[in-house]
N, C-alpha and C positions, 0 to 999 in steps of 0.2 A: 983920620977920614979918607976914604978911598976916592970920593968924589962923584961916584955914580952909584945907582942902585937899579936893579932889575925890576921892571915894571910888566905884570901880565894882567891884562883886563879880559875876563871871560864871561860868557853867558852859558846858559843850557845848549845854545846852537853851536857853542865853539869858541875859539880865541878871537878876540877883537882887535887886541894890540899887545905886542911883545917888543920891548926895547930897553936899553939902558937910558935912564934919566938922571938929572941932577937934583931935582926936586920935584914934589907932588903934593897935590891937595885934593882932598875929597870930603864929601859930607859924611859926618857920622850921624847915626840915629839919635844920639843923645848928648853929644858935646859939641855941636856946632861942626866946624870944619877942622880936620887934622891937617897939619902941615908935616911933611916927611922929607927928612934928608937922609943921605947916606949914614950908616952906623947908628940907626934909630934903635930904641928899646923895643923889644919883641911885644905886639899886642894883637889882640884879635877881637874886632869890633864890628857891630852891625852897622850897615851903611843905611843913610838916609836917602831922600830924593834930592837931587841937585847935579852939580857938575865936577867931574874930575878935571884937573888942569895938572899938566905936566910940561916941565921945561928941559930942553935939550940943546945945548950950544946957542942959547938965546931964542930959540924957537918954541913957542907955545902949542900944546896939542890939548884939545878940549873934547871932552865927551859928556853927554847927558845921560844920566843913570837913574834907575828907580829901584831903590833897595838892594839888598844882599849882605855881603859880608867883605871885610878886608881882612888879610892875614899879613902882618907886617914883621919882617925880620930884619937884622941889622944891614944886609945889603940886597934885600929883595922884598917886594910887595905884591901879592896876589889879590886881585879885586874880583869877586865873584858876584855880578850884579844880576838881578832879575831880568832887566832890560837895560841896554846901552845903544846909543846912537852917537855916531861921530859928528861933531859939530865943526871942528877945525882942525886939520892935519897939516 
């Protein structure tokens, strides 16, 4: 396990967030919340409405999102949200 994964959060207006993080949680449209760590199995899933929370060096960053899709790879995750608002950085 590498310890970090690359997270990119985007909307139609452009990139909202891009950084390496240690862990990530986001709402799925069908499965509750996904918890993602480095070396995760690849998944493509629709997003629900809720909060993205990521952790880097003990600091949490939170975004409110409204729908979209998440593409998860072993060392990167891309969130394509319809709407995204930064709550805490």
